[in-house]
Backbone as ProteinMPNN parsed JSONL, in Angstrom:
{"seq_chain_A": "MKAWLVFAAVFVMTAAPRLAEACPFCAGTNDGGIGRYLVIGAMVFTPFLAAAICAPLVIRAVRRTDEESSGK", "coords_chain_A": {"N_chain_A": [[304.704, 37.734, 274.212], [303.895, 35.478, 276.655], [303.502, 32.368, 276.232], [301.415, 30.274, 277.552], [299.801, 32.355, 278.251], [298.584, 33.29, 275.533], [297.464, 30.529, 275.266], [295.241, 30.362, 276.248], [293.662, 32.775, 275.85], [293.608, 32.155, 273.32], [291.93, 29.748, 273.731], [289.61, 30.717, 275.302], [288.39, 32.321, 273.574], [287.689, 30.719, 271.838], [286.056, 28.746, 273.17], [283.856, 30.332, 274.758], [281.564, 31.144, 273.098], [280.992, 28.84, 272.544], [279.578, 27.964, 274.919], [277.724, 30.239, 275.247], [274.376, 29.993, 274.913], [272.133, 31.584, 274.211], [271.123, 35.107, 274.632], [270.63, 36.208, 278.675], [268.403, 36.653, 279.582], [266.482, 34.969, 277.037], [267.455, 32.628, 277.062], [266.308, 32.034, 280.111], [263.554, 31.524, 279.636], [261.373, 29.643, 278.171], [258.707, 30.034, 277.178], [257.571, 31.281, 274.293], [256.437, 34.337, 273.645], [255.825, 38.088, 274.061], [258.048, 39.428, 275.368], [260.3, 38.568, 274.793], [260.73, 39.064, 271.999], [260.558, 41.427, 272.709], [263.277, 42.163, 273.829], [265.006, 41.626, 272.438], [264.705, 42.953, 269.907], [265.659, 45.593, 271.595], [268.345, 44.931, 271.777], [269.204, 44.643, 269.4], [268.44, 47.646, 268.005], [270.053, 49.323, 270.254], [272.955, 49.429, 269.218], [272.587, 51.056, 266.989], [271.196, 53.093, 268.536], [273.463, 54.733, 269.645], [274.978, 54.936, 267.544], [273.556, 57.157, 266.574], [273.74, 58.471, 268.977], [276.473, 59.794, 269.304], [277.553, 60.258, 267.057], [277.12, 62.484, 266.208], [277.968, 64.006, 268.065], [281.161, 63.413, 267.503], [281.011, 65.138, 265.146], [280.917, 67.483, 266.013], [282.991, 67.962, 267.665], [284.564, 67.315, 266.262], [284.755, 69.742, 264.649], [284.952, 72.116, 266.095], [287.588, 71.942, 266.487], [288.26, 71.891, 264.006], [287.972, 74.67, 263.506], [289.444, 75.867, 265.868], [292.164, 75.439, 264.681], [292.233, 76.697, 262.963], [292.026, 78.804, 263.309], [289.469, 80.685, 263.25]], "CA_chain_A": [[304.024, 37.001, 275.499], [304.053, 33.989, 276.861], [302.492, 30.511, 275.324], [300.611, 30.109, 278.375], [298.585, 33.381, 278.063], [298.233, 32.954, 274.349], [296.819, 29.559, 274.529], [294.382, 30.572, 277.4], [293.129, 33.736, 275.05], [292.851, 31.39, 272.171], [290.687, 29.11, 274.418], [288.322, 31.4, 275.866], [287.686, 32.686, 272.526], [286.941, 29.784, 271.055], [284.915, 28.369, 274.059], [282.511, 31.258, 274.929], [280.298, 31.199, 271.672], [279.736, 27.721, 272.577], [278.931, 27.77, 275.674], [276.762, 30.601, 275.288], [274.06, 29.924, 273.845], [271.202, 32.897, 274.097], [271.235, 35.983, 276.13], [270.068, 35.931, 279.435], [266.609, 36.519, 279.42], [266.086, 34.353, 276.32], [267.739, 31.129, 277.654], [265.659, 31.944, 281.367], [262.233, 31.284, 279.235], [261.104, 28.052, 277.978], [258.101, 29.955, 275.858], [257.859, 32.714, 273.327], [255.859, 35.774, 273.908], [256.126, 39.465, 273.06], [259.152, 39.898, 276.121], [261.158, 37.613, 273.98], [261.044, 39.868, 271.115], [261.17, 43.13, 272.797], [264.365, 42.342, 274.432], [265.774, 41.081, 271.247], [264.786, 44.127, 269.321], [266.361, 46.42, 271.848], [269.419, 44.774, 271.376], [269.833, 44.942, 267.744], [268.128, 48.476, 268.096], [271.015, 49.829, 270.723], [274.152, 50.17, 268.507], [272.224, 52.261, 266.233], [270.947, 54.803, 268.662], [274.407, 54.656, 270.259], [275.599, 55.627, 266.716], [272.733, 58.6, 266.338], [273.996, 60.207, 269.655], [277.918, 59.727, 269.49], [278.577, 60.943, 265.457], [277.102, 64.248, 266.229], [279.224, 64.432, 269.102], [282.702, 63.402, 266.737], [281.511, 65.737, 264.202], [280.811, 68.812, 266.654], [284.418, 68.369, 268.197], [285.937, 67.46, 264.614], [284.523, 71.178, 263.484], [285.451, 72.904, 266.917], [288.448, 71.33, 266.568], [288.934, 72.848, 263.025], [288.012, 75.953, 263.799], [290.321, 76.581, 266.698], [293.403, 74.966, 264.699], [292.328, 77.604, 261.734], [292.271, 80.432, 263.758], [288.276, 81.611, 263.006]], "C_chain_A": [[304.367, 35.664, 275.575], [302.787, 33.062, 276.599], [301.113, 30.568, 276.031], [299.194, 31.009, 278.137], [298.295, 33.449, 276.46], [297.517, 32.192, 273.915], [295.433, 30.021, 275.636], [293.499, 31.796, 276.56], [292.423, 32.721, 274.349], [291.453, 30.475, 272.483], [289.389, 29.885, 275.07], [287.639, 32.208, 274.919], [286.92, 31.896, 271.723], [285.656, 28.88, 271.631], [283.992, 29.057, 274.062], [281.496, 31.339, 273.939], [279.735, 29.999, 272.211], [279.018, 27.115, 273.98], [277.852, 29.111, 276.131], [275.847, 30.35, 274.273], [272.333, 30.522, 273.563], [271.588, 33.732, 275.202], [270.61, 35.408, 277.304], [268.362, 35.782, 279.571], [266.137, 35.568, 278.303], [266.504, 32.713, 276.734], [266.873, 30.76, 279.36], [264.305, 31.59, 281.054], [262.273, 30.489, 278.603], [259.827, 28.572, 276.761], [258.1, 31.333, 274.947], [257.936, 34.134, 273.827], [256.395, 37.355, 273.552], [257.427, 39.742, 274.099], [259.633, 39.603, 275.35], [261.738, 38.91, 272.854], [261.391, 41.362, 271.151], [262.724, 43.421, 273.344], [265.252, 41.983, 273.06], [265.56, 42.277, 270.441], [265.459, 45.204, 269.948], [267.767, 46.315, 271.855], [269.54, 45.007, 270.443], [269.422, 46.909, 267.632], [269.898, 49.588, 268.664], [272.243, 50.559, 269.932], [273.692, 51.252, 267.54], [271.786, 53.624, 267.208], [272.42, 55.049, 269.863], [274.865, 55.638, 269.036], [275.093, 57.209, 266.337], [273.221, 59.302, 267.169], [275.215, 60.414, 269.825], [278.151, 60.086, 267.957], [278.23, 62.184, 265.424], [278.043, 64.845, 266.782], [280.569, 64.438, 268.651], [282.206, 64.404, 266.148], [281.646, 66.848, 264.746], [282.339, 68.823, 266.808], [285.434, 68.22, 266.902], [286.0, 68.687, 264.254], [284.932, 72.285, 264.695], [287.084, 72.86, 266.701], [289.277, 71.515, 265.247], [289.276, 74.278, 262.921], [288.794, 76.795, 264.705], [291.605, 76.316, 265.858], [293.234, 76.456, 263.399], [292.305, 79.085, 261.762], [290.695, 81.36, 263.332], [288.205, 81.874, 264.71]], "O_chain_A": [[304.959, 34.932, 274.782], [301.568, 33.133, 276.754], [300.027, 30.796, 275.498], [298.037, 30.64, 277.936], [297.166, 33.937, 276.42], [296.894, 32.318, 272.861], [294.432, 29.548, 275.1], [292.303, 31.584, 276.762], [291.251, 32.371, 274.481], [290.386, 30.429, 271.869], [288.28, 29.368, 275.207], [286.563, 32.751, 275.167], [285.888, 32.151, 271.102], [284.681, 28.448, 271.017], [283.035, 28.652, 273.402], [280.405, 31.735, 274.349], [278.53, 29.832, 272.402], [278.225, 26.182, 274.107], [277.235, 29.05, 277.195], [276.123, 30.394, 273.074], [271.516, 29.949, 272.842], [272.123, 33.431, 276.269], [270.072, 34.304, 277.213], [267.522, 34.884, 279.624], [265.024, 35.182, 278.658], [265.71, 31.778, 276.63], [266.784, 29.614, 279.799], [263.636, 31.296, 282.044], [263.411, 30.307, 278.17], [259.724, 27.96, 275.698], [258.8, 32.309, 275.214], [258.864, 34.839, 274.224], [257.335, 37.59, 272.793], [258.126, 40.559, 273.5], [259.626, 40.562, 274.578], [262.819, 39.498, 272.89], [261.986, 42.148, 270.413], [263.282, 44.518, 273.329], [266.428, 42.347, 273.089], [266.676, 42.759, 270.244], [265.981, 45.976, 269.143], [268.466, 47.326, 271.923], [270.28, 45.989, 270.38], [270.335, 47.519, 267.075], [270.612, 50.265, 267.925], [272.511, 51.761, 269.931], [274.383, 52.25, 267.331], [271.929, 54.802, 266.88], [272.168, 55.593, 270.937], [275.106, 56.828, 269.24], [275.794, 58.152, 265.967], [273.401, 60.495, 266.926], [275.395, 61.348, 270.606], [279.36, 60.196, 267.753], [278.843, 63.013, 264.75], [278.762, 65.774, 266.413], [281.319, 65.268, 269.164], [282.998, 65.289, 266.472], [282.49, 67.554, 264.194], [282.977, 69.633, 266.135], [286.526, 68.716, 266.624], [286.983, 69.068, 263.619], [285.255, 73.392, 264.265], [287.712, 73.915, 266.791], [290.5, 71.393, 265.174], [290.262, 74.886, 262.506], [288.925, 78.013, 264.584], [292.472, 77.075, 266.291], [294.239, 77.097, 263.091], [292.436, 80.029, 260.983], [290.766, 82.572, 263.129], [287.347, 82.619, 265.184]]}, "name": "protein", "num_of_chains": 1, "seq": "MKAWLVFAAVFVMTAAPRLAEACPFCAGTNDGGIGRYLVIGAMVFTPFLAAAICAPLVIRAVRRTDEESSGK"}
């Protein structure tokens, strides 16, 4: 890989967190309010929701593949 590409990637990875102070919703508001807590709660809850939806689908696909390979 070219050295300038590596340098650019490292620069972006180190500069981006410093530029982002908060999520767009939180950065645009001066007061607290319930909306801020709802958005933060949604951001925290989203990975768990995705896992709850994807895990059964992956398990079902693995079981189906195992059944097909064993000839049942």
